[in-house]
VEXMARKOL-578863 format. One record per atom (N, C-alpha, C): residue in one letter; residue number from 1; atom name; x, y, z. Coordinates in pm, whole numbers. Layout:
{'a' NUM 'CA' {X Y Z}}
...
# end
This chain:
{'m' 1 'N' {-1613 -1191 329}}
{'m' 1 'CA' {-1500 -1142 403}}
{'m' 1 'C' {-1510 -990 413}}
{'a' 2 'N' {-1475 -935 526}}
{'a' 2 'CA' {-1483 -790 548}}
{'a' 2 'C' {-1410 -715 436}}
{'g' 3 'N' {-1477 -611 386}}
{'g' 3 'CA' {-1420 -531 279}}
{'g' 3 'C' {-1465 -572 140}}
{'d' 4 'N' {-1519 -692 127}}
{'d' 4 'CA' {-1568 -738 -4}}
{'d' 4 'C' {-1693 -659 -43}}
{'d' 5 'N' {-1713 -644 -173}}
{'d' 5 'CA' {-1833 -579 -225}}
{'d' 5 'C' {-1940 -682 -257}}
{'v' 6 'N' {-2065 -641 -238}}
{'v' 6 'CA' {-2181 -720 -278}}
{'v' 6 'C' {-2263 -629 -367}}
{'n' 7 'N' {-2283 -670 -492}}
{'n' 7 'CA' {-2360 -591 -588}}
{'n' 7 'C' {-2499 -651 -602}}
{'i' 8 'N' {-2601 -567 -586}}
{'i' 8 'CA' {-2740 -610 -599}}
{'i' 8 'C' {-2803 -530 -714}}
{'l' 9 'N' {-2850 -600 -817}}
{'l' 9 'CA' {-2914 -534 -930}}
{'l' 9 'C' {-3063 -563 -925}}
{'t' 10 'N' {-3144 -458 -919}}
{'t' 10 'CA' {-3289 -471 -916}}
{'t' 10 'C' {-3348 -380 -1023}}
{'v' 11 'N' {-3479 -382 -1037}}
{'v' 11 'CA' {-3542 -291 -1132}}
{'v' 11 'C' {-3527 -145 -1088}}
{'q' 12 'N' {-3500 -123 -960}}
{'q' 12 'CA' {-3479 15 -911}}
{'q' 12 'C' {-3338 65 -942}}
{'g' 13 'N' {-3243 -24 -968}}
{'g' 13 'CA' {-3107 18 -998}}
{'g' 13 'C' {-3004 -77 -941}}
{'l' 14 'N' {-2878 -33 -940}}
{'l' 14 'CA' {-2766 -111 -888}}
{'l' 14 'C' {-2730 -57 -751}}
{'f' 15 'N' {-2716 -148 -654}}
{'f' 15 'CA' {-2680 -112 -518}}
{'f' 15 'C' {-2551 -184 -482}}
{'v' 16 'N' {-2453 -110 -433}}
{'v' 16 'CA' {-2324 -168 -396}}
{'v' 16 'C' {-2309 -159 -244}}
{'y' 17 'N' {-2286 -274 -182}}
{'y' 17 'CA' {-2267 -284 -38}}
{'y' 17 'C' {-2126 -333 -9}}
{'q' 18 'N' {-2071 -292 106}}
{'q' 18 'CA' {-1940 -340 149}}
{'q' 18 'C' {-1957 -420 277}}
{'v' 19 'N' {-1905 -543 277}}
{'v' 19 'CA' {-1919 -631 393}}
{'v' 19 'C' {-1846 -571 513}}
{'m' 20 'N' {-1918 -564 624}}
{'m' 20 'CA' {-1862 -512 749}}
{'m' 20 'C' {-1829 -626 846}}
{'t' 21 'N' {-1925 -718 864}}
{'t' 21 'CA' {-1906 -827 959}}
{'t' 21 'C' {-1961 -957 904}}
{'s' 22 'N' {-1908 -1064 959}}
{'s' 22 'CA' {-1958 -1199 931}}
{'s' 22 'C' {-1948 -1274 1063}}
{'q' 23 'N' {-2060 -1330 1108}}
{'q' 23 'CA' {-2059 -1397 1237}}
{'q' 23 'C' {-2158 -1511 1242}}
{'a' 24 'N' {-2130 -1609 1326}}
{'a' 24 'CA' {-2222 -1719 1350}}
{'a' 24 'C' {-2298 -1686 1478}}
{'v' 25 'N' {-2430 -1701 1473}}
{'v' 25 'CA' {-2515 -1670 1589}}
{'v' 25 'C' {-2613 -1784 1611}}
{'a' 26 'N' {-2674 -1784 1727}}
{'a' 26 'CA' {-2779 -1882 1757}}
{'a' 26 'C' {-2902 -1852 1671}}
{'p' 27 'N' {-2978 -1955 1636}}
{'p' 27 'CA' {-3099 -1932 1555}}
{'p' 27 'C' {-3200 -1840 1624}}
{'t' 28 'N' {-3191 -1829 1754}}
{'t' 28 'CA' {-3284 -1744 1829}}
{'t' 28 'C' {-3240 -1598 1834}}
{'d' 29 'N' {-3121 -1567 1786}}
{'d' 29 'CA' {-3068 -1430 1790}}
{'d' 29 'C' {-3129 -1349 1676}}
{'v' 30 'N' {-3240 -1283 1704}}
{'v' 30 'CA' {-3308 -1204 1601}}
{'v' 30 'C' {-3258 -1060 1595}}
{'a' 31 'N' {-3170 -1021 1685}}
{'a' 31 'CA' {-3117 -885 1685}}
{'a' 31 'C' {-3040 -855 1557}}
{'v' 32 'N' {-2987 -958 1493}}
{'v' 32 'CA' {-2907 -936 1371}}
{'v' 32 'C' {-2992 -891 1253}}
{'v' 33 'N' {-3123 -905 1262}}
{'v' 33 'CA' {-3211 -859 1154}}
{'v' 33 'C' {-3296 -740 1196}}
{'a' 34 'N' {-3258 -675 1304}}
{'a' 34 'CA' {-3331 -557 1352}}
{'a' 34 'C' {-3307 -440 1256}}
{'p' 35 'N' {-3402 -345 1251}}
{'p' 35 'CA' {-3384 -226 1167}}
{'p' 35 'C' {-3257 -150 1207}}
{'t' 36 'N' {-3196 -85 1109}}
{'t' 36 'CA' {-3074 -8 1132}}
{'t' 36 'C' {-3097 138 1093}}
{'p' 37 'N' {-3020 230 1153}}
{'p' 37 'CA' {-3038 372 1119}}
{'p' 37 'C' {-2985 408 980}}
{'t' 38 'N' {-2898 325 925}}
{'t' 38 'CA' {-2842 349 793}}
{'t' 38 'C' {-2872 229 704}}
{'p' 39 'N' {-2871 248 572}}
{'p' 39 'CA' {-2901 136 482}}
{'p' 39 'C' {-2800 23 498}}
{'m' 40 'N' {-2849 -96 530}}
{'m' 40 'CA' {-2765 -213 549}}
{'m' 40 'C' {-2826 -332 475}}
{'l' 41 'N' {-2741 -424 437}}
{'l' 41 'CA' {-2783 -551 378}}
{'l' 41 'C' {-2745 -661 477}}
{'t' 42 'N' {-2841 -747 511}}
{'t' 42 'CA' {-2814 -858 601}}
{'t' 42 'C' {-2847 -987 529}}
{'l' 43 'N' {-2745 -1073 516}}
{'l' 43 'CA' {-2761 -1204 452}}
{'l' 43 'C' {-2751 -1310 560}}
{'t' 44 'N' {-2841 -1407 559}}
{'t' 44 'CA' {-2836 -1514 658}}
{'t' 44 'C' {-2846 -1649 589}}
{'t' 45 'N' {-2783 -1748 650}}
{'t' 45 'CA' {-2791 -1886 602}}
{'t' 45 'C' {-2766 -1980 719}}
{'c' 46 'N' {-2800 -2105 700}}
{'c' 46 'CA' {-2776 -2204 805}}
{'c' 46 'C' {-2627 -2233 816}}
{'n' 47 'N' {-2583 -2266 938}}
{'n' 47 'CA' {-2443 -2295 962}}
{'n' 47 'C' {-2434 -2401 1072}}
{'p' 48 'N' {-2354 -2505 1058}}
{'p' 48 'CA' {-2282 -2544 937}}
{'p' 48 'C' {-2377 -2593 829}}
{'r' 49 'N' {-2322 -2616 714}}
{'r' 49 'CA' {-2401 -2658 598}}
{'r' 49 'C' {-2490 -2778 634}}
{'y' 50 'N' {-2614 -2772 592}}
{'y' 50 'CA' {-2716 -2875 615}}
{'y' 50 'C' {-2754 -2890 762}}
{'s' 51 'N' {-2729 -2788 841}}
{'s' 51 'CA' {-2764 -2792 983}}
{'s' 51 'C' {-2833 -2662 1019}}
{'a' 52 'N' {-2919 -2669 1121}}
{'a' 52 'CA' {-2987 -2548 1167}}
{'a' 52 'C' {-2938 -2510 1306}}
{'s' 53 'N' {-2820 -2558 1344}}
{'s' 53 'CA' {-2771 -2531 1480}}
{'s' 53 'C' {-2725 -2386 1499}}
{'q' 54 'N' {-2686 -2321 1392}}
{'q' 54 'CA' {-2644 -2180 1398}}
{'q' 54 'C' {-2691 -2109 1272}}
{'r' 55 'N' {-2677 -1978 1274}}
{'r' 55 'CA' {-2700 -1896 1155}}
{'r' 55 'C' {-2572 -1820 1125}}
{'l' 56 'N' {-2531 -1822 1001}}
{'l' 56 'CA' {-2420 -1739 957}}
{'l' 56 'C' {-2482 -1610 907}}
{'v' 57 'N' {-2436 -1498 960}}
{'v' 57 'CA' {-2492 -1367 927}}
{'v' 57 'C' {-2382 -1277 870}}
{'v' 58 'N' {-2407 -1224 753}}
{'v' 58 'CA' {-2314 -1130 690}}
{'v' 58 'C' {-2387 -997 681}}
{'q' 59 'N' {-2324 -892 734}}
{'q' 59 'CA' {-2384 -759 729}}
{'q' 59 'C' {-2294 -666 648}}
{'a' 60 'N' {-2359 -588 561}}
{'a' 60 'CA' {-2286 -499 471}}
{'a' 60 'C' {-2355 -363 468}}
{'k' 61 'N' {-2274 -258 454}}
{'k' 61 'CA' {-2330 -122 447}}
{'k' 61 'C' {-2338 -77 302}}
{'l' 62 'N' {-2439 6 273}}
{'l' 62 'CA' {-2456 62 140}}
{'l' 62 'C' {-2346 165 115}}
{'v' 63 'N' {-2272 148 6}}
{'v' 63 'CA' {-2165 243 -26}}
{'v' 63 'C' {-2190 319 -156}}
{'a' 64 'N' {-2279 266 -242}}
{'a' 64 'CA' {-2309 335 -367}}
{'a' 64 'C' {-2440 282 -424}}
{'d' 65 'N' {-2509 368 -496}}
{'d' 65 'CA' {-2627 324 -569}}
{'d' 65 'C' {-2638 402 -698}}
{'v' 66 'N' {-2685 335 -799}}
{'v' 66 'CA' {-2711 396 -928}}
{'v' 66 'C' {-2855 364 -958}}
{'l' 67 'N' {-2942 460 -927}}
{'l' 67 'CA' {-3085 437 -944}}
{'l' 67 'C' {-3124 448 -1090}}
{'a' 68 'N' {-3213 360 -1129}}
{'a' 68 'CA' {-3265 364 -1265}}
{'a' 68 'C' {-3356 486 -1277}}
{'g' 69 'N' {-3355 550 -1390}}
{'g' 69 'CA' {-3442 665 -1411}}
{'g' 69 'C' {-3587 621 -1424}}
{'p' 70 'N' {-3679 716 -1418}}
{'p' 70 'CA' {-3820 680 -1433}}
{'p' 70 'C' {-3844 621 -1571}}
{'a' 71 'N' {-3937 531 -1577}}
{'a' 71 'CA' {-3972 469 -1705}}
{'a' 71 'C' {-4022 575 -1801}}
{'k' 72 'N' {-3980 567 -1925}}
{'k' 72 'CA' {-4025 664 -2025}}
{'k' 72 'C' {-4165 625 -2070}}
{'p' 73 'N' {-4253 724 -2078}}
{'p' 73 'CA' {-4389 692 -2125}}
{'p' 73 'C' {-4384 648 -2271}}
{'a' 74 'N' {-4474 560 -2305}}
{'a' 74 'CA' {-4482 514 -2443}}
{'a' 74 'C' {-4521 630 -2533}}
{'t' 75 'N' {-4459 638 -2648}}
{'t' 75 'CA' {-4492 742 -2744}}
{'t' 75 'C' {-4619 701 -2818}}
{'p' 76 'N' {-4721 787 -2814}}
{'p' 76 'CA' {-4845 750 -2885}}
{'p' 76 'C' {-4819 739 -3035}}
{'r' 77 'N' {-4880 641 -3097}}
{'r' 77 'CA' {-4865 622 -3240}}
{'r' 77 'C' {-4972 703 -3312}}
{'r' 78 'N' {-4930 774 -3411}}
{'r' 78 'CA' {-5026 852 -3490}}
{'r' 78 'C' {-5089 763 -3594}}
{'r' 79 'N' {-5215 783 -3612}}
{'r' 79 'CA' {-5286 707 -3714}}
{'r' 79 'C' {-5282 786 -3845}}
{'g' 80 'N' {-5243 717 -3946}}
{'g' 80 'CA' {-5241 780 -4078}}
{'g' 80 'C' {-5377 768 -4144}}
{'p' 81 'N' {-5396 832 -4258}}
{'p' 81 'CA' {-5526 829 -4326}}
{'p' 81 'C' {-5561 690 -4374}}
{'d' 82 'N' {-5461 602 -4395}}
{'d' 82 'CA' {-5493 469 -4444}}
{'d' 82 'C' {-5495 363 -4333}}
{'t' 83 'N' {-5493 406 -4206}}
{'t' 83 'CA' {-5495 314 -4094}}
{'t' 83 'C' {-5638 284 -4055}}
{'a' 84 'N' {-5670 156 -4044}}
{'a' 84 'CA' {-5806 116 -4003}}
{'a' 84 'C' {-5831 158 -3860}}
{'r' 85 'N' {-5955 194 -3831}}
{'r' 85 'CA' {-5990 236 -3694}}
{'r' 85 'C' {-6069 133 -3626}}
# end
């Protein structure tokens, strides 16, 4: 529903999208997955359920992101005098 949030958690971080539109389109309507000038999330599924007669398309805009920091390098372990080599 318009205004709802969609949270996506990946290894890159947390991305929060806000639903803008929801519409049913013909399966041949590929314009709904065209590149956009701003970050958008497009979700598609068959409509109605168990049918391929239409596609339900939900489009949401990026409203916030919390990127994960770079991975910390492993700390080298020091070998003590009694450590086998």
